[in-house]
N, CA, C and O atoms as a Tinker XYZ file with bonds, in Angstrom:
   256  protein
     1  N      0.444000    4.150000   -2.281000    73     2
     2  CA     0.263000    2.820000   -1.352000    64     1     3
     3  C     -0.786000    2.876000   -0.180000    63     2     4     5
     4  O     -0.963000    3.826000    0.583000    81     3
     5  N     -1.677000    1.247000   -0.193000    73     3     6
     6  CA    -2.648000    2.070000    0.626000    64     5     7
     7  C     -3.276000    1.018000    1.636000    63     6     8     9
     8  O     -3.898000    0.154000    1.018000    81     7
     9  N     -3.293000    0.830000    3.106000    73     7    10
    10  CA    -2.949000    0.304000    4.068000    64     9    11
    11  C     -3.185000   -0.879000    4.164000    63    10    12    13
    12  O     -3.694000   -0.878000    5.285000    81    11
    13  N     -3.207000   -2.062000    3.790000    73    11    14
    14  CA    -3.395000   -3.898000    3.485000    64    13    15
    15  C     -2.249000   -3.734000    2.864000    63    14    16    17
    16  O     -1.571000   -4.552000    3.485000    81    15
    17  N     -1.421000   -3.190000    1.956000    73    15    18
    18  CA     0.186000   -3.480000    1.900000    64    17    19
    19  C      0.936000   -2.076000    1.999000    63    18    20    21
    20  O      0.715000   -0.897000    2.275000    81    19
    21  N      2.149000   -3.092000    1.529000    73    19    22
    22  CA     2.781000   -2.377000    2.036000    64    21    23
    23  C      4.338000   -2.372000    0.333000    63    22    24    25
    24  O      4.497000   -3.250000   -0.516000    81    23
    25  N      5.364000   -0.620000    0.553000    73    23    26
    26  CA     5.858000   -1.199000   -0.827000    64    25    27
    27  C      6.877000   -1.975000   -0.438000    63    26    28    29
    28  O      6.946000   -2.477000    0.684000    81    27
    29  N      7.830000   -2.136000   -1.451000    73    27    30
    30  CA     8.687000   -2.477000   -1.939000    64    29    31
    31  C     10.364000   -2.478000   -0.606000    63    30    32    33
    32  O     10.986000   -3.078000    0.270000    81    31
    33  N     10.288000   -1.702000   -1.159000    73    31    34
    34  CA    11.901000   -1.123000    0.100000    64    33    35
    35  C     11.498000   -1.169000    1.984000    63    34    36    37
    36  O     12.306000   -1.263000    2.907000    81    35
    37  N     10.287000   -1.086000    2.043000    73    35    38
    38  CA     9.998000   -1.265000    3.100000    64    37    39
    39  C      9.714000   -2.632000    3.885000    63    38    40    41
    40  O      9.823000   -2.815000    5.097000    81    39
    41  N      9.199000   -3.848000    2.580000    73    39    42
    42  CA     9.488000   -5.326000    3.149000    64    41    43
    43  C     11.040000   -5.679000    3.045000    63    42    44    45
    44  O     11.670000   -6.382000    3.836000    81    43
    45  N     11.603000   -4.938000    1.713000    73    43    46
    46  CA    12.350000   -5.101000    2.288000    64    45    47
    47  C     13.719000   -4.269000    3.320000    63    46    48    49
    48  O     14.786000   -4.304000    2.707000    81    47
    49  N     13.789000   -3.786000    4.285000    73    47    50
    50  CA    13.901000   -3.538000    4.984000    64    49    51
    51  C     13.625000   -3.668000    6.430000    63    50    52    53
    52  O     14.197000   -3.359000    7.476000    81    51
    53  N     12.485000   -4.268000    6.069000    73    51    54
    54  CA    11.712000   -5.353000    6.984000    64    53    55
    55  C     12.602000   -6.750000    7.589000    63    54    56    57
    56  O     12.819000   -6.910000    8.790000    81    55
    57  N     13.106000   -7.803000    6.400000    73    55    58
    58  CA    12.790000   -8.173000    6.426000    64    57    59
    59  C     14.930000   -8.508000    6.173000    63    58    60    61
    60  O     15.399000   -9.620000    6.416000    81    59
    61  N     15.421000   -7.862000    5.906000    73    59    62
    62  CA    16.161000   -7.672000    6.091000    64    61    63
    63  C     16.866000   -7.722000    8.621000    63    62    64    65
    64  O     17.466000   -8.285000    9.536000    81    63
    65  N     16.126000   -6.734000    8.199000    73    63    66
    66  CA    15.714000   -6.766000    9.784000    64    65    67
    67  C     15.950000   -7.683000   10.677000    63    66    68    69
    68  O     16.778000   -7.912000   11.559000    81    67
    69  N     14.924000   -8.195000   10.184000    73    67    70
    70  CA    14.465000   -9.905000   10.691000    64    69    71
    71  C     15.171000  -11.053000   10.028000    63    70    72    73
    72  O     14.705000  -12.192000    9.989000    81    71
    73  N     16.465000  -10.644000    9.445000    73    71    74
    74  CA    17.153000  -11.471000    9.438000    64    73    75
    75  C     17.051000  -12.680000    8.304000    63    74    76    77
    76  O     17.186000  -13.888000    8.499000    81    75
    77  N     16.697000  -11.800000    6.724000    73    75    78
    78  CA    15.749000  -13.230000    6.159000    64    77    79
    79  C     16.675000  -12.444000    4.714000    63    78    80    81
    80  O     16.343000  -12.431000    3.529000    81    79
    81  N     17.776000  -11.908000    5.307000    73    79    82
    82  CA    18.786000  -12.300000    3.835000    64    81    83
    83  C     18.356000  -12.871000    2.907000    63    82    84    85
    84  O     18.088000  -12.066000    2.015000    81    83
    85  N     18.085000  -14.151000    2.570000    73    83    86
    86  CA    18.899000  -14.983000    2.279000    64    85    87
    87  C     17.528000  -15.373000    1.834000    63    86    88    89
    88  O     17.336000  -15.537000    0.629000    81    87
    89  N     16.455000  -15.553000    2.777000    73    87    90
    90  CA    15.418000  -15.284000    1.861000    64    89    91
    91  C     14.536000  -15.008000    0.837000    63    90    92    93
    92  O     13.846000  -15.594000    0.003000    81    91
    93  N     14.993000  -13.185000    1.453000    73    91    94
    94  CA    14.888000  -12.327000   -0.119000    64    93    95
    95  C     15.405000  -11.964000   -1.215000    63    94    96    97
    96  O     15.209000  -11.203000   -2.162000    81    95
    97  N     16.763000  -13.393000   -0.477000    73    95    98
    98  CA    18.264000  -12.289000   -2.235000    64    97    99
    99  C     17.090000  -14.079000   -2.302000    63    98   100   101
   100  O     16.187000  -13.964000   -1.474000    81    99
   101  N     17.056000  -14.743000   -2.665000    73    99   102
   102  CA    16.370000  -16.070000   -3.091000    64   101   103
   103  C     14.813000  -16.816000   -3.268000    63   102   104   105
   104  O     14.501000  -18.003000   -3.354000    81   103
   105  N     14.030000  -15.611000   -3.281000    73   103   106
   106  CA    12.424000  -15.375000   -2.920000    64   105   107
   107  C     11.879000  -14.363000   -2.984000    63   106   108   109
   108  O     10.675000  -14.413000   -3.237000    81   107
   109  N     12.037000  -14.032000   -2.934000    73   107   110
   110  CA    11.956000  -12.687000   -3.089000    64   109   111
   111  C     10.038000  -12.090000   -3.324000    63   110   112   113
   112  O      9.257000  -11.286000   -2.815000    81   111
   113  N     10.065000  -13.001000   -4.295000    73   111   114
   114  CA     8.244000  -13.042000   -4.198000    64   113   115
   115  C      7.569000  -13.618000   -3.053000    63   114   116   117
   116  O      6.541000  -13.049000   -2.686000    81   115
   117  N      8.001000  -14.750000   -2.358000    73   115   118
   118  CA     7.719000  -14.560000   -1.073000    64   117   119
   119  C      7.470000  -14.237000   -0.355000    63   118   120   121
   120  O      6.429000  -14.463000    0.263000    81   119
   121  N      8.796000  -13.174000    0.030000    73   119   122
   122  CA     8.489000  -12.700000    1.331000    64   121   123
   123  C      7.779000  -11.535000    0.926000    63   122   124   125
   124  O      6.899000  -10.909000    1.516000    81   123
   125  N      8.227000  -11.381000   -0.001000    73   123   126
   126  CA     5.952000  -10.055000    0.139000    64   125   127
   127  C      5.276000  -10.986000   -0.609000    63   126   128   129
   128  O      4.984000  -10.455000   -1.680000    81   127
   129  N      4.909000  -12.057000   -0.562000    73   127   130
   130  CA     3.606000  -12.201000   -0.537000    64   129   131
   131  C      3.111000  -12.540000    1.789000    63   130   132   133
   132  O      2.089000  -12.352000    2.449000    81   131
   133  N      4.105000  -12.912000    2.034000    73   131   134
   134  CA     4.141000  -12.559000    3.518000    64   133   135
   135  C      3.781000  -11.814000    4.650000    63   134   136   137
   136  O      3.260000  -11.855000    5.765000    81   135
   137  N      4.416000  -10.988000    3.652000    73   135   138
   138  CA     4.508000   -9.400000    3.713000    64   137   139
   139  C      2.808000   -9.409000    3.427000    63   138   140   141
   140  O      2.258000   -8.464000    3.994000    81   139
   141  N      2.166000  -10.023000    2.895000    73   139   142
   142  CA     1.216000   -9.144000    2.247000    64   141   143
   143  C      0.574000   -9.980000    2.808000    63   142   144   145
   144  O     -0.583000   -9.582000    2.667000    81   143
   145  N      0.539000  -11.163000    3.528000    73   143   146
   146  CA    -0.741000  -11.371000    5.137000    64   145   147
   147  C     -0.628000  -10.368000    6.162000    63   146   148   149
   148  O     -1.358000   -9.696000    6.890000    81   147
   149  N      0.445000  -10.526000    5.945000    73   147   150
   150  CA     0.531000  -10.363000    7.829000    64   149   151
   151  C     -0.162000   -8.783000    8.073000    63   150   152   153
   152  O     -0.712000   -8.441000    9.119000    81   151
   153  N      0.027000   -7.801000    6.686000    73   151   154
   154  CA    -0.747000   -7.110000    6.855000    64   153   155
   155  C     -2.313000   -7.089000    6.419000    63   154   156   157
   156  O     -3.005000   -6.150000    6.025000    81   155
   157  N     -2.558000   -8.163000    6.584000    73   155   158
   158  CA    -3.959000   -8.370000    6.330000    64   157   159
   159  C     -4.554000   -8.890000    7.976000    63   158   160   161
   160  O     -5.539000   -8.593000    8.653000    81   159
   161  N     -2.719000  -10.319000    8.260000    73   159   162
   162  CA    -3.726000  -10.054000    9.349000    64   161   163
   163  C     -3.779000   -9.255000   10.984000    63   162   164   165
   164  O     -3.840000   -9.793000   12.090000    81   163
   165  N     -3.736000   -7.982000   10.672000    73   163   166
   166  CA    -3.374000   -7.041000   11.746000    64   165   167
   167  C     -4.577000   -6.477000   12.016000    63   166   168   169
   168  O     -4.833000   -5.723000   12.955000    81   167
   169  N     -5.977000   -7.218000   10.385000    73   167   170
   170  CA    -7.013000   -6.158000   10.936000    64   169   171
   171  C     -7.525000   -7.173000   11.403000    63   170   172   173
   172  O     -8.229000   -6.697000   12.293000    81   171
   173  N     -7.724000   -8.669000   11.438000    73   171   174
   174  CA    -8.431000   -9.409000   12.709000    64   173   175
   175  C     -8.357000   -9.083000   14.169000    63   174   176   177
   176  O     -7.426000   -8.619000   14.826000    81   175
   177  N     -9.375000   -9.384000   14.459000    73   175   178
   178  CA    -9.292000   -8.783000   16.117000    64   177   179
   179  C     -9.197000   -9.591000   17.215000    63   178   180   181
   180  O     -9.215000  -10.521000   16.409000    81   179
   181  N     -9.107000  -10.172000   18.341000    73   179   182
   182  CA    -7.723000  -10.629000   18.647000    64   181   183
   183  C     -9.930000  -10.647000   19.991000    63   182   184   185
   184  O    -10.785000   -9.769000   20.107000    81   183
   185  N     -9.857000  -11.836000   20.490000    73   183   186
   186  CA   -11.030000  -11.778000   21.052000    64   185   187
   187  C    -10.903000  -11.009000   22.460000    63   186   188   189
   188  O     -9.842000  -10.749000   23.029000    81   187
   189  N    -11.993000  -10.748000   22.835000    73   187   190
   190  CA   -12.454000   -9.873000   24.495000    64   189   191
   191  C    -11.613000  -10.616000   25.844000    63   190   192   193
   192  O    -10.785000  -10.310000   26.701000    81   191
   193  N    -12.594000  -12.038000   25.307000    73   191   194
   194  CA   -11.949000  -14.005000   26.458000    64   193   195
   195  C    -11.078000  -13.864000   25.547000    63   194   196   197
   196  O    -11.451000  -13.695000   24.386000    81   195
   197  N     -9.476000  -13.912000   25.940000    73   195   198
   198  CA    -8.520000  -15.041000   26.290000    64   197   199
   199  C     -9.290000  -16.148000   25.682000    63   198   200   201
   200  O     -9.325000  -16.541000   24.516000    81   199
   201  N    -10.073000  -16.677000   27.053000    73   199   202
   202  CA   -10.129000  -17.942000   26.496000    64   201   203
   203  C    -11.072000  -18.529000   26.225000    63   202   204   205
   204  O    -11.538000  -19.498000   26.823000    81   203
   205  N    -11.698000  -17.706000   24.740000    73   203   206
   206  CA   -12.497000  -17.675000   24.003000    64   205   207
   207  C    -11.880000  -18.556000   23.279000    63   206   208   209
   208  O    -10.666000  -18.758000   23.287000    81   207
   209  N    -12.885000  -19.246000   22.472000    73   207   210
   210  CA   -12.658000  -20.389000   20.988000    64   209   211
   211  C    -13.069000  -19.967000   20.158000    63   210   212   213
   212  O    -14.240000  -19.699000   20.426000    81   211
   213  N    -12.760000  -19.610000   18.884000    73   211   214
   214  CA   -13.719000  -18.961000   17.184000    64   213   215
   215  C    -14.806000  -20.222000   17.195000    63   214   216   217
   216  O    -16.036000  -20.218000   17.150000    81   215
   217  N    -13.857000  -21.278000   17.272000    73   215   218
   218  CA   -14.703000  -22.271000   16.884000    64   217   219
   219  C    -15.386000  -23.729000   18.657000    63   218   220   221
   220  O    -15.060000  -23.945000   19.825000    81   219
   221  N    -16.137000  -24.108000   17.906000    73   219   222
   222  CA   -16.087000  -25.424000   19.095000    64   221   223
   223  C    -15.037000  -26.277000   19.281000    63   222   224   225
   224  O    -14.219000  -26.408000   18.371000    81   223
   225  N    -14.921000  -26.872000   20.292000    73   223   226
   226  CA   -13.280000  -27.452000   20.282000    64   225   227
   227  C    -13.249000  -28.754000   19.143000    63   226   228   229
   228  O    -14.012000  -28.931000   18.193000    81   227
   229  N    -12.137000  -29.557000   19.574000    73   227   230
   230  CA   -11.704000  -30.350000   18.200000    64   229   231
   231  C    -11.921000  -31.194000   18.767000    63   230   232   233
   232  O    -10.902000  -31.108000   19.452000    81   231
   233  N    -12.704000  -32.589000   19.387000    73   231   234
   234  CA   -13.263000  -33.500000   19.768000    64   233   235
   235  C    -12.176000  -35.254000   19.437000    63   234   236   237
   236  O    -13.017000  -35.722000   18.669000    81   235
   237  N    -11.549000  -35.882000   19.461000    73   235   238
   238  CA   -11.690000  -37.498000   18.802000    64   237   239
   239  C    -12.930000  -37.785000   19.104000    63   238   240   241
   240  O    -13.522000  -37.086000   19.926000    81   239
   241  N    -13.570000  -38.907000   18.471000    73   239   242
   242  CA   -14.845000  -39.175000   18.357000    64   241   243
   243  C    -15.583000  -38.686000   18.771000    63   242   244   245
   244  O    -16.255000  -39.238000   19.642000    81   243
   245  N    -15.824000  -37.503000   18.398000    73   243   246
   246  CA   -17.295000  -36.471000   18.928000    64   245   247
   247  C    -18.221000  -36.529000   17.137000    63   246   248   249
   248  O    -17.878000  -36.007000   16.076000    81   247
   249  N    -19.011000  -37.083000   17.353000    73   247   250
   250  CA   -19.809000  -36.528000   15.586000    64   249   251
   251  C    -18.808000  -37.963000   14.445000    63   250   252   253
   252  O    -18.973000  -38.010000   13.226000    81   251
   253  N    -17.872000  -38.941000   15.198000    73   251   254
   254  CA   -17.647000  -39.996000   13.907000    64   253   255
   255  C    -18.663000  -40.551000   13.738000    63   254   256
   256  O    -18.768000  -41.388000   12.842000    81   255
């Protein structure tokens, strides 16, 4: 197991603890995909300034 993925038993345990028993039973591949995305999201660093925006704010009408 590399640092970015979880093994099947870990995914199942976390899904059950989160109350996703039905999703795990009906759509196990989707639960596994969500777990993989969550593992990737952990690598994203939060900005030092919480007010900082990663891109310019979107305003209706600007640049149209």
